N, C-alpha and C positions, 0 to 999 in steps of 0.2 A: 246520810244520817237522817233518821226519822224526824227528830226535832227540828233540824235545819229545813227540811222540805216542808214541814207543817208551818213553820214561821213564814217562809217565803210564799207559801200558798195563800196566806192571809195578807202578808205585807205588800207583795207586788201589786195586786189589784188596789189596795188601799193607797199605795204610792201614786198610781195612775189616777185614782179618784181625786186625791189632793191636788195633783198637778192640774187636773181639769177644772177644779174649783178656782184655783189661781187664774186659770185662763179665762174663766167667766168674767172676773173682775177686770182683766186686761182688755177683753173685748168691749166691755161697757165703757171703760175709760177712753179707748181708742175712738169709738163711735161718738161719744159725748164731746171729744176733742174737736170733732168736725163742727160743733155748734159754737165754739169760741172759748177763750181763756176763762171767762167768768163762769161758764157752764162747767168746764172741767175742774176748776178750782172748787166750786160748790159741791160737785159730786164726789171729788176726792176726799174732802173733809167729812161729808156725810158717811162715806164708806169707812172712815176711821171709827165712827161711832158704831156703825153696824158690825164692825170687826169685834167690838166688845160684846155685842149680842151673840155673835158667832162663837166667841170664846166660852160663853155660858153653855151653849148647846153642845159644844165639843166636850166640855166637862161632864155634862149630863150623859152624853154618849159613852164616855169612858166608864161612868158609874153603872150604866145599864149593862155594858159588856162584862164588867166584873161580877155583878150580882147574878145576871142571867147565865153566864158560863158556869158558875158554881152550882146553880140549881139544876141545869141540864146535865152536868157531870154526875150529879147525885140522883138523876132520874126523878126529880121532884117536879113533875110537869105542872101540877096545880099551882105551886109557888112560882114556877117559871111564867105561867100565863098571868099570874097576879102581878109580877114585876113588870111584864110588858104593859099591862093595863095601867099600872101606876106611873110608869115612865111616860107613856103617851099623854096621860091626864096631866102630869106635872109639866110636860112640854107645852101643852095647850094653854095651861094656866099662865105660865111664864110668858108665852107668846102674846096672850091677851093683854097682859099688863104692859109689856114692852111696846106692843102695837098702839095702844091708847096713848102712851107717853110720846111716841113718835108722831102721831097725828096731831096731838094737841100742842106739843112744844117744839115742832120741827124747826121753825125759824129761830126761836129763842135759844135752842141748843147750839146752833151754828154761830150765832152772835156771841154766845158765852165763850166760844173758842177764839174770839178776836177777829172774826171775819167782818167784812163790810156788809151793809144792809143788802146791797145788790147781790153779792155772792151768797149771803144767807138765804135770800129768797129763792134763788135758782137751786141751790143745794137742798133747801127745805122742801121743794116740790118732790125731788128724788127721795129724800129721807122720809117724807110722809107716806109715799106709796110703798117703797121697799120696806121701810121700818114698820109701817102699818100692816103690811102683809108678811111680817116676819115669821108667822106660823108656818109658811111654806118652807122656809129654811130650817126652822126648828124641827118640824116633823120629818123632813127629809133626812136630817142628821140622826135623829133618834131611831127612825125606822131603818136607816142604813145600818146602825149599830146592831139592831135586833136581828135583821136578816143575815148579817155577817156571822153572828154567833150561831145562828141556826145552820150554818154551813154553806150559805149562798155567798161565797166570798167574792165572786166576780160580778154579781148583780149590781151592787152599788156603783162599781166602776162603769159598767155598761150604761146605767141610767144617767150617770154624770156626763158621759159622752153625749147621749141623746139630749140631755138638758142643755148642754153647751151649744150644740148645733141649733136647737130650737130657739134658744135665747139670741144667738147671733142672727138667725134668719128674721125673727120677729123684730129685733132691735133695728136691723138694717131697713126693714120695710117701714117701721114707724118713723124713721128719720128721712129716708130718701124718697119714699112713695107717699106716705100719709102725712108727713111733715108734723109729727106730734111732739117732736123735741124731747126734752128730758123726761116728761111724763110717759111718753111712748116707750123709752128705754126702760124706765122703772117698771111699768106694767108688764113689759116683755119678760123681765127678770122674774117677777112674781109668778107669771103664768107658766114659764118654763119649769120653775121649781114645783109648782102645783101639779103639773103633769107627772113629773118624776115621783112625787109623793104618792100619787094615785097608782102608779105602776108598782112601787114598793109595797103598797098596801095589799096587793094581790097575793103576796107571799107570806102574809101574816095570818095567824089563826084568829080572824076577825071576830067570829062568834064567841070564842072563849074570852077574848079581850073585852068585848062588850059585857059579857056576863060577869066579869070580875071588876067592873067599874065601881069605884067607891070614892068617898071624900078623904079617907085616911090613906096616907102614903106609906109604903114599906119603910120601916125604920132603917134597915140596912142600906137602902137606896139613898135615903137622906143623909146618912152618916158619911157616905162617899161623895155625894153631889156637892154638899156645902163646902167642905175643904177643897175639893177639886176645882170648884168654881172660884173659890177664894184665891187659889194658887194662880189660876189664869188671869183673874182681875188684878192681882198683885203685880204680875208681869206687865200687863197693859199700863197700869198706873205708873210703874217704875220707868217704862219706856218714855212716857210723856216727860218725866223729870229729866231723864237723860238727854232728851232733845233740848230741853231748856239749858242744860250745861253746854251742849254743842253749839247752841246759838251764840254763846259768848266768843266763839272762835271766828265768827264772821259768816256772811251769807254764802261765800264760795265753799267753805268747809261744810256748811249745812247741806248745800246742794250735793257735794261730793259724797258725803256720808249717806244721804238718802239714796243716791244712785248705787252706791256700793251695797247697801242693804237690799235693794231691789234685785241686783245681780246675784248676790250670795244667798238669797232666800231658798234657791234651789238646792244649795248644799245640805239643807236640813231635811229635805224630803225623805231620804232613806231612813233616818233615825225616827222621824215622826211616824212613818208608816210601820216600821218594825215595832214601835212602841204600842201601836194599836193591836198588833198580833201578840205582843208580850202580855198585855193586860188579859187577853182572852186565855192564852195558854197557862199563865201563872194561876189565874182564877180556877181553871179546870183542874189543875193538879194540887192546888193549895191545901186541900183537906187531908189527903192521904198519901201524897207522894212528894215529900220535900226534896228528895234527890233529883227528881225530874224538874222541879222548879229551879234548882241550882243550875241544871244543865241548860234550861231555857234561857235563864239570865245570862249565862256565859256566852252562849251562841248569839243571843240578841245583841250583846255588846260588840262582839267581833264582826258580825255582819254589818251593823250600823257603822262601825269605824271604818271598815274597808270600803264600803260603798260611798260613805261621805268623803273619804280621802280621794276616791276616784273623781267625784264631781268637783270638789274643792280644788283639787290639783289641776283639772282641766280648765276651770275658770281662772285660776291663777296664771296658767300659761297663756291663756287667751285674753288676759285682762286688757291689754292695749287696744286691740280692735273692738272689744266689747264696750269698753268705756267710751271709746271714740264715737260710738253710735249715739251717745247721750250728751257728752260734754266736750267743750273746747277750751275752757279756762284751765290753765295749768295747775293752779292751786286746788281747784275742785277735783281735777283728775288725780292729783297726788293723794287727796283725802279718800277718794274711792279706792285707790291702791292700798291704803292703810287698812280699810275695812276688809278687803279681800285677803290681805296677808294674815290679819289676826283671825279671820274666819278659818283659814287653813290651819294656823297654829293651834287653834282651840278645838279641833275636831274630836280628839279623844274625850276631853272634858265635856263637850256638848253631847256627844253620843252617850257617855256614861250617865249624865244627868237625866236625859230623856228616858233611857232604859230603866234606871233605878226608880224614877218617878212612876213609870208604868208598873214596875214590879210591886211597889208598895200599894198602888191602887188595886192591882190584881189580888193582892193579899187581903184587901178590904180595909187598909189603913191609909186613907188619903190625907190624914192630918200631918204626918211627918213631912211629905213633900211641900205642904203649905207652910209649915214652920221653916223649913230649909230655904224655900224661895223668899219668904218674908225677910229672914235674917240676911241671906246672901244679897238680895236685891238692894235693900236699904242701907246696909252697913258696908258692903263691899263694892257692889257695882256703882251705887250712887255716892256713898260716903268717900270711899277710896278713889272713885273716879273723879270726884271734885278736887280732892287733895292732889292727885297726880296730874290731872289735866289743867287745873287752874292755879292752885297754890304753888305747885312745882314747875309750872309752865311746860308741861309735856304735851299739852294740846290734845288732839284727837288720839294720839298714841296712848296717852295716859288713860283716857276713857275706855278704849278698847282693851288695854291691858287689864283694867279692873273688871271688864266684862268676862274675860277669859278666867281670871282668878275667881270670880263669882261662880262660874260653872264648875271650876275645879273644886271649890269648897263644897258645893252641893253634892257633887259626885262622891267625894270622899266621905262626907257626912252621912249620906244615905247608905252608902256601901258598908261603912263601919257599923251602923246600927243593924243592918241586915245580917251581917256576919255574926254580930254579937248575939242577936236573937236566935240564930240557927245553932249556936254553940251552947245556948243556955239549957 
Protein backbone atom coordinates (compact mmCIF):
# COMPACT_ATOMS: atom_id res chain seq x y z
CA UNK A 1 0.00 0.00 0.00
CA UNK A 2 1.38 3.38 -1.06
CA UNK A 3 0.45 5.29 2.12
CA UNK A 4 1.96 2.61 4.36
CA UNK A 5 5.24 2.57 2.42
CA UNK A 6 5.44 6.36 2.49
CA UNK A 7 4.82 6.51 6.24
CA UNK A 8 7.45 3.87 6.92
CA UNK A 9 9.90 5.59 4.57
CA UNK A 10 9.81 8.61 6.86
CA UNK A 11 9.11 6.89 10.19
CA UNK A 12 11.79 4.18 10.26
CA UNK A 13 14.75 6.57 9.85
CA UNK A 14 13.09 8.94 12.36
CA UNK A 15 12.79 6.04 14.82
CA UNK A 16 16.47 5.21 14.42
CA UNK A 17 17.33 8.89 14.85
CA UNK A 18 15.36 9.16 18.10
CA UNK A 19 16.96 5.98 19.40
CA UNK A 20 20.40 7.40 18.66
CA UNK A 21 19.52 10.63 20.47
CA UNK A 22 18.55 8.58 23.53
CA UNK A 23 21.84 6.73 23.16
CA UNK A 24 23.81 9.99 23.27
CA UNK A 25 22.37 10.77 26.70
CA UNK A 26 23.09 7.21 27.84
CA UNK A 27 26.74 7.47 26.74
CA UNK A 28 27.17 10.81 28.50
CA UNK A 29 25.69 9.44 31.74
CA UNK A 30 27.83 6.30 31.57
CA UNK A 31 31.07 8.22 31.06
CA UNK A 32 30.21 10.82 33.71
CA UNK A 33 29.45 7.96 36.12
CA UNK A 34 33.15 7.16 35.99
CA UNK A 35 33.77 10.51 37.72
CA UNK A 36 31.67 9.66 40.79
CA UNK A 37 28.14 9.88 42.21
CA UNK A 38 28.17 13.64 42.68
CA UNK A 39 29.10 14.17 39.04
CA UNK A 40 26.47 11.80 37.67
CA UNK A 41 23.79 13.28 39.97
CA UNK A 42 24.57 16.81 38.81
CA UNK A 43 24.61 15.89 35.13
CA UNK A 44 21.39 13.88 35.46
CA UNK A 45 19.54 16.84 36.97
CA UNK A 46 21.02 19.23 34.39
CA UNK A 47 19.79 16.94 31.62
CA UNK A 48 16.25 17.17 33.04
CA UNK A 49 16.33 20.92 32.38
CA UNK A 50 17.92 20.46 28.95
CA UNK A 51 15.10 18.00 28.15
CA UNK A 52 12.69 20.93 28.54
CA UNK A 53 14.76 22.88 26.01
CA UNK A 54 14.67 19.90 23.68
CA UNK A 55 10.88 19.72 24.00
CA UNK A 56 10.65 23.29 22.70
CA UNK A 57 12.80 22.47 19.68
CA UNK A 58 10.84 19.29 18.94
CA UNK A 59 7.64 21.37 18.95
CA UNK A 60 9.28 23.86 16.59
CA UNK A 61 10.35 20.99 14.33
CA UNK A 62 6.76 19.71 14.18
CA UNK A 63 5.55 23.20 13.25
CA UNK A 64 8.19 23.52 10.53
CA UNK A 65 7.21 20.12 9.11
CA UNK A 66 3.54 21.06 8.98
CA UNK A 67 3.96 24.49 7.36
CA UNK A 68 6.75 23.50 4.98
CA UNK A 69 4.99 20.32 3.80
CA UNK A 70 1.92 22.35 2.89
CA UNK A 71 3.91 24.93 0.91
CA UNK A 72 5.91 22.31 -0.96
CA UNK A 73 2.77 20.31 -1.80
CA UNK A 74 1.29 23.49 -3.30
CA UNK A 75 4.60 24.21 -5.11
CA UNK A 76 4.85 27.60 -3.41
CA UNK A 77 8.66 27.62 -3.29
CA UNK A 78 9.04 31.25 -2.26
CA UNK A 79 6.84 30.73 0.81
CA UNK A 80 8.68 27.46 1.52
CA UNK A 81 12.04 29.26 1.54
CA UNK A 82 10.52 31.97 3.73
CA UNK A 83 9.28 29.40 6.26
CA UNK A 84 12.74 27.76 6.36
CA UNK A 85 14.35 31.13 6.99
CA UNK A 86 11.81 32.06 9.66
CA UNK A 87 12.18 28.70 11.39
CA UNK A 88 15.98 28.90 11.59
CA UNK A 89 15.83 32.53 12.72
CA UNK A 90 13.30 31.65 15.44
CA UNK A 91 15.41 28.66 16.49
CA UNK A 92 18.50 30.87 16.77
CA UNK A 93 16.62 33.49 18.77
CA UNK A 94 15.22 30.94 21.23
CA UNK A 95 18.66 29.32 21.51
CA UNK A 96 20.27 32.66 22.32
CA UNK A 97 17.83 33.33 25.16
CA UNK A 98 18.08 29.80 26.59
CA UNK A 99 21.86 29.83 26.22
CA UNK A 100 22.24 33.07 28.18
CA UNK A 101 19.88 31.79 30.90
CA UNK A 102 21.92 28.57 31.17
CA UNK A 103 25.24 30.37 31.46
CA UNK A 104 24.08 33.00 33.96
CA UNK A 105 21.85 30.84 36.15
CA UNK A 106 23.41 27.37 35.90
CA UNK A 107 24.06 26.73 39.62
CA UNK A 108 20.94 28.63 40.72
CA UNK A 109 18.65 26.46 38.58
CA UNK A 110 20.05 23.24 40.00
CA UNK A 111 19.81 24.51 43.59
CA UNK A 112 16.21 25.53 42.89
CA UNK A 113 15.48 21.84 42.23
CA UNK A 114 16.69 20.97 45.74
CA UNK A 115 20.22 19.74 45.05
CA UNK A 116 23.12 20.30 47.40
CA UNK A 117 25.61 23.05 46.61
CA UNK A 118 28.28 20.50 45.64
CA UNK A 119 25.98 18.68 43.21
CA UNK A 120 24.71 22.01 41.85
CA UNK A 121 28.26 23.17 41.12
CA UNK A 122 29.20 19.95 39.32
CA UNK A 123 25.98 19.82 37.32
CA UNK A 124 26.16 23.57 36.76
CA UNK A 125 29.41 23.18 34.80
CA UNK A 126 27.74 20.72 32.43
CA UNK A 127 24.57 22.84 32.23
CA UNK A 128 26.52 26.03 31.46
CA UNK A 129 28.36 24.41 28.53
CA UNK A 130 25.61 22.23 27.02
CA UNK A 131 22.85 24.72 27.81
CA UNK A 132 25.02 27.63 26.71
CA UNK A 133 25.65 25.86 23.41
CA UNK A 134 22.02 24.75 23.04
CA UNK A 135 21.92 26.32 19.57
CA UNK A 136 23.73 23.20 18.35
CA UNK A 137 20.76 21.06 19.44
CA UNK A 138 18.14 23.56 18.30
CA UNK A 139 19.54 23.99 14.81
CA UNK A 140 20.18 20.25 14.51
CA UNK A 141 16.50 19.59 15.27
CA UNK A 142 15.07 22.31 13.00
CA UNK A 143 17.41 21.53 10.11
CA UNK A 144 16.61 17.85 10.48
CA UNK A 145 12.90 18.64 10.15
CA UNK A 146 13.54 20.76 7.04
CA UNK A 147 15.68 18.21 5.17
CA UNK A 148 13.24 15.43 6.10
CA UNK A 149 10.37 17.32 4.48
CA UNK A 150 12.57 17.97 1.44
CA UNK A 151 12.78 14.21 0.93
CA UNK A 152 16.10 13.39 2.60
CA UNK A 153 14.42 11.07 5.10
CA UNK A 154 17.52 9.01 5.95
CA UNK A 155 20.00 11.89 6.25
CA UNK A 156 19.06 13.00 9.82
CA UNK A 157 19.42 9.35 10.94
CA UNK A 158 22.87 9.03 9.37
CA UNK A 159 24.01 12.30 10.90
CA UNK A 160 22.67 11.21 14.31
CA UNK A 161 24.77 8.06 14.03
CA UNK A 162 27.87 10.10 13.15
CA UNK A 163 27.13 12.59 15.93
CA UNK A 164 26.82 9.80 18.51
CA UNK A 165 30.07 8.15 17.45
CA UNK A 166 31.90 11.48 17.50
CA UNK A 167 30.42 12.36 20.88
CA UNK A 168 31.44 9.00 22.37
CA UNK A 169 34.98 9.31 21.00
CA UNK A 170 35.53 12.90 22.13
CA UNK A 171 33.93 12.30 25.55
CA UNK A 172 36.08 9.22 26.18
CA UNK A 173 39.22 11.13 25.16
CA UNK A 174 38.29 14.06 27.39
CA UNK A 175 37.94 11.79 30.44
CA UNK A 176 40.54 9.05 29.98
CA UNK A 177 43.26 10.90 28.04
CA UNK A 178 42.98 14.64 28.68
CA UNK A 179 41.30 14.37 32.11
CA UNK A 180 38.92 17.26 31.44
CA UNK A 181 36.09 15.78 33.50
CA UNK A 182 32.51 17.07 33.18
CA UNK A 183 33.52 20.08 31.11
CA UNK A 184 35.21 17.80 28.56
CA UNK A 185 32.07 15.66 28.20
CA UNK A 186 29.91 18.75 27.83
CA UNK A 187 32.16 20.34 25.21
CA UNK A 188 32.26 17.02 23.31
CA UNK A 189 28.46 16.94 23.17
CA UNK A 190 28.23 20.49 21.81
CA UNK A 191 31.03 19.91 19.27
CA UNK A 192 29.45 16.69 17.98
CA UNK A 193 26.09 18.41 17.50
CA UNK A 194 27.77 21.37 15.79
CA UNK A 195 29.42 19.03 13.28
CA UNK A 196 26.03 17.43 12.59
CA UNK A 197 24.46 20.86 12.08
CA UNK A 198 27.16 21.76 9.57
CA UNK A 199 26.53 18.58 7.58
CA UNK A 200 22.76 19.18 7.49
CA UNK A 201 23.32 22.73 6.33
CA UNK A 202 24.82 21.43 3.07
CA UNK A 203 21.37 20.10 2.06
CA UNK A 204 19.62 23.42 2.66
CA UNK A 205 19.01 26.13 0.02
CA UNK A 206 21.33 28.42 2.02
CA UNK A 207 21.30 31.33 -0.44
CA UNK A 208 17.50 31.49 -0.55
CA UNK A 209 17.27 31.18 3.24
CA UNK A 210 19.67 34.10 3.74
CA UNK A 211 17.82 36.20 1.18
CA UNK A 212 14.56 35.66 3.07
CA UNK A 213 15.88 36.61 6.51
CA UNK A 214 13.67 39.12 8.32
CA UNK A 215 12.56 40.11 11.82
CA UNK A 216 8.94 39.19 11.17
CA UNK A 217 8.02 35.51 11.67
CA UNK A 218 5.44 33.67 9.53
CA UNK A 219 2.10 33.87 11.33
CA UNK A 220 1.21 30.28 10.38
CA UNK A 221 4.46 29.04 11.94
CA UNK A 222 3.82 30.95 15.18
CA UNK A 223 0.23 29.68 15.35
CA UNK A 224 1.51 26.10 15.45
CA UNK A 225 4.74 26.63 17.42
CA UNK A 226 3.19 28.30 20.49
CA UNK A 227 0.47 25.70 21.27
CA UNK A 228 2.76 22.81 20.25
CA UNK A 229 5.46 24.09 22.61
CA UNK A 230 2.83 24.66 25.29
CA UNK A 231 1.64 21.07 24.91
CA UNK A 232 5.19 19.75 25.37
CA UNK A 233 5.84 22.00 28.36
CA UNK A 234 2.53 21.03 29.93
CA UNK A 235 3.60 17.38 29.75
CA UNK A 236 6.97 18.15 31.33
CA UNK A 237 5.44 20.23 34.12
CA UNK A 238 2.86 17.54 34.82
CA UNK A 239 5.55 14.86 35.00
CA UNK A 240 7.26 16.82 37.78
CA UNK A 241 4.01 16.89 39.78
CA UNK A 242 3.47 13.17 39.19
CA UNK A 243 6.92 12.46 40.63
CA UNK A 244 5.95 14.50 43.70
CA UNK A 245 2.96 12.16 44.16
CA UNK A 246 5.10 9.04 43.69
CA UNK A 247 7.57 10.31 46.32
CA UNK A 248 4.83 9.79 48.92
CA UNK A 249 5.06 6.01 48.34
CA UNK A 250 8.68 5.78 49.50
CA UNK A 251 12.20 5.82 48.09
CA UNK A 252 12.00 2.21 46.85
CA UNK A 253 8.88 2.91 44.78
CA UNK A 254 10.45 6.10 43.39
CA UNK A 255 13.52 4.13 42.29
CA UNK A 256 11.41 1.32 40.79
CA UNK A 257 9.18 3.79 38.96
CA UNK A 258 12.24 5.56 37.52
CA UNK A 259 13.82 2.32 36.27
CA UNK A 260 10.48 1.17 34.85
CA UNK A 261 10.21 4.40 32.87
CA UNK A 262 13.78 4.06 31.60
CA UNK A 263 13.05 0.54 30.33
CA UNK A 264 9.65 1.36 28.83
CA UNK A 265 10.73 4.56 27.05
CA UNK A 266 11.61 2.37 24.08
CA UNK A 267 7.95 1.27 23.83
CA UNK A 268 7.02 4.72 22.60
CA UNK A 269 9.62 5.00 19.83
CA UNK A 270 7.40 3.59 17.03
CA UNK A 271 4.47 5.93 17.74
CA UNK A 272 6.77 8.94 18.19
CA UNK A 273 8.52 8.24 14.87
CA UNK A 274 5.29 7.53 12.99
CA UNK A 275 3.89 10.78 14.41
CA UNK A 276 6.75 12.64 12.70
CA UNK A 277 5.68 11.06 9.40
CA UNK A 278 2.00 11.70 10.13
CA UNK A 279 2.53 15.45 10.51
CA UNK A 280 4.29 15.61 7.13
CA UNK A 281 1.80 13.40 5.27
CA UNK A 282 -1.32 15.02 6.73
CA UNK A 283 0.02 18.51 5.96
CA UNK A 284 0.80 17.42 2.40
CA UNK A 285 -2.76 16.23 1.69
CA UNK A 286 -4.67 18.57 4.03
CA UNK A 287 -5.62 21.17 1.43
CA UNK A 288 -7.18 19.12 -1.35
CA UNK A 289 -7.37 15.43 -0.40
CA UNK A 290 -9.29 14.77 2.88
CA UNK A 291 -9.83 11.12 1.93
CA UNK A 292 -6.06 10.60 1.78
CA UNK A 293 -5.70 12.30 5.17
CA UNK A 294 -8.18 9.83 6.69
CA UNK A 295 -6.24 6.94 5.17
CA UNK A 296 -2.95 8.26 6.56
CA UNK A 297 -4.46 8.65 10.06
CA UNK A 298 -5.87 5.11 10.03
CA UNK A 299 -2.66 3.49 8.82
CA UNK A 300 -0.56 5.56 11.25
CA UNK A 301 -2.62 4.35 14.19
CA UNK A 302 -2.46 0.67 13.29
CA UNK A 303 1.25 0.79 12.47
CA UNK A 304 1.97 2.53 15.78
CA UNK A 305 -0.17 0.12 17.77
CA UNK A 306 1.24 -3.07 16.25
CA UNK A 307 4.87 -1.94 16.53
CA UNK A 308 4.39 -0.66 20.08
CA UNK A 309 2.77 -3.94 21.12
CA UNK A 310 5.79 -5.78 19.73
CA UNK A 311 8.26 -3.79 21.83
CA UNK A 312 6.05 -3.53 24.93
CA UNK A 313 5.29 -7.26 24.79
CA UNK A 314 8.97 -8.18 24.50
CA UNK A 315 9.89 -5.93 27.44
CA UNK A 316 7.04 -7.40 29.51
CA UNK A 317 8.22 -10.96 28.82
CA UNK A 318 11.84 -10.05 29.57
CA UNK A 319 11.07 -7.79 32.56
CA UNK A 320 12.70 -10.04 35.16
CA UNK A 321 16.23 -10.14 33.67
CA UNK A 322 15.95 -6.52 32.49
CA UNK A 323 15.04 -5.09 35.88
CA UNK A 324 17.60 -7.32 37.59
CA UNK A 325 20.28 -5.33 35.77
CA UNK A 326 19.27 -2.25 37.77
CA UNK A 327 17.57 -3.27 41.01
CA UNK A 328 17.82 -5.76 43.87
CA UNK A 329 15.22 -4.42 46.32
CA UNK A 330 11.99 -6.42 46.00
CA UNK A 331 9.65 -3.45 46.51
CA UNK A 332 11.48 -1.43 43.87
CA UNK A 333 11.38 -4.38 41.48
CA UNK A 334 7.62 -4.76 41.93
CA UNK A 335 7.18 -1.03 41.26
CA UNK A 336 9.09 -1.43 37.99
CA UNK A 337 6.87 -4.35 37.03
CA UNK A 338 3.83 -2.12 37.62
CA UNK A 339 5.15 0.51 35.19
CA UNK A 340 5.90 -2.16 32.55
CA UNK A 341 2.43 -3.73 32.91
CA UNK A 342 0.54 -0.44 32.57
CA UNK A 343 2.75 0.62 29.66
CA UNK A 344 1.68 -2.57 27.86
CA UNK A 345 -1.99 -2.11 28.77
CA UNK A 346 -2.00 1.49 27.59
CA UNK A 347 -0.51 0.88 24.12
CA UNK A 348 -3.64 1.66 22.03
CA UNK A 349 -4.44 4.82 23.98
CA UNK A 350 -0.83 6.04 23.82
CA UNK A 351 -0.58 5.34 20.09
CA UNK A 352 -3.92 7.00 19.46
CA UNK A 353 -2.98 10.11 21.44
CA UNK A 354 0.35 10.58 19.64
CA UNK A 355 -1.13 9.99 16.18
CA UNK A 356 -4.12 12.29 16.71
CA UNK A 357 -1.88 15.02 18.16
CA UNK A 358 0.29 14.76 15.04
CA UNK A 359 -2.84 14.78 12.85
CA UNK A 360 -4.12 18.06 14.27
CA UNK A 361 -0.66 19.61 14.02
CA UNK A 362 -0.48 18.52 10.38
CA UNK A 363 -3.89 20.12 9.78
CA UNK A 364 -2.48 23.36 11.17
CA UNK A 365 -4.44 23.32 14.44
CA UNK A 366 -2.06 22.73 17.34
CA UNK A 367 -4.38 24.37 19.88
CA UNK A 368 -6.66 21.34 20.29
CA UNK A 369 -3.82 18.98 21.39
CA UNK A 370 -2.69 21.69 23.83
CA UNK A 371 -6.19 21.96 25.34
CA UNK A 372 -6.55 18.17 25.48
CA UNK A 373 -3.16 17.72 27.14
CA UNK A 374 -3.79 20.50 29.67
CA UNK A 375 -7.18 19.09 30.66
CA UNK A 376 -6.08 15.46 30.65
CA UNK A 377 -2.81 16.03 32.49
CA UNK A 378 -4.07 18.21 35.33
CA UNK A 379 -7.58 16.82 35.82
CA UNK A 380 -7.11 13.12 35.07
CA UNK A 381 -3.43 12.15 35.30
CA UNK A 382 -2.66 14.36 38.30
CA UNK A 383 -6.08 14.88 39.93
CA UNK A 384 -7.37 11.33 39.53
CA UNK A 385 -3.86 9.97 40.12
CA UNK A 386 -3.78 11.66 43.53
CA UNK A 387 -7.25 10.38 44.43
CA UNK A 388 -6.56 6.80 43.33
CA UNK A 389 -2.96 6.63 44.49
CA UNK A 390 -3.11 8.43 47.83
CA UNK A 391 -6.73 8.96 48.89
CA UNK A 392 -7.85 5.43 47.94
CA UNK A 393 -4.46 3.86 48.85
CA UNK A 394 -3.91 2.22 45.46
CA UNK A 395 -0.34 3.48 45.42
CA UNK A 396 1.63 3.36 42.17
CA UNK A 397 -1.13 1.28 40.55
CA UNK A 398 -3.52 4.20 40.99
CA UNK A 399 -1.08 6.71 39.50
CA UNK A 400 -0.46 4.57 36.40
CA UNK A 401 -4.15 3.74 35.99
CA UNK A 402 -4.80 7.49 35.87
CA UNK A 403 -2.01 7.84 33.29
CA UNK A 404 -3.67 5.29 31.00
CA UNK A 405 -7.06 6.99 31.48
CA UNK A 406 -5.50 10.36 30.61
CA UNK A 407 -4.17 8.99 27.32
CA UNK A 408 -7.52 7.31 26.64
CA UNK A 409 -9.36 10.60 27.23
CA UNK A 410 -7.07 12.59 24.91
CA UNK A 411 -7.31 9.94 22.19
CA UNK A 412 -11.11 9.85 22.30
CA UNK A 413 -11.41 13.64 22.59
CA UNK A 414 -9.14 14.43 19.64
CA UNK A 415 -10.63 11.65 17.50
CA UNK A 416 -14.20 12.78 18.19
CA UNK A 417 -13.41 16.38 17.16
CA UNK A 418 -11.58 15.15 14.05
CA UNK A 419 -14.51 13.02 12.93
CA UNK A 420 -16.97 15.77 13.77
CA UNK A 421 -15.06 18.27 11.63
CA UNK A 422 -14.86 15.86 8.69
CA UNK A 423 -18.62 15.28 8.73
CA UNK A 424 -19.49 18.99 8.90
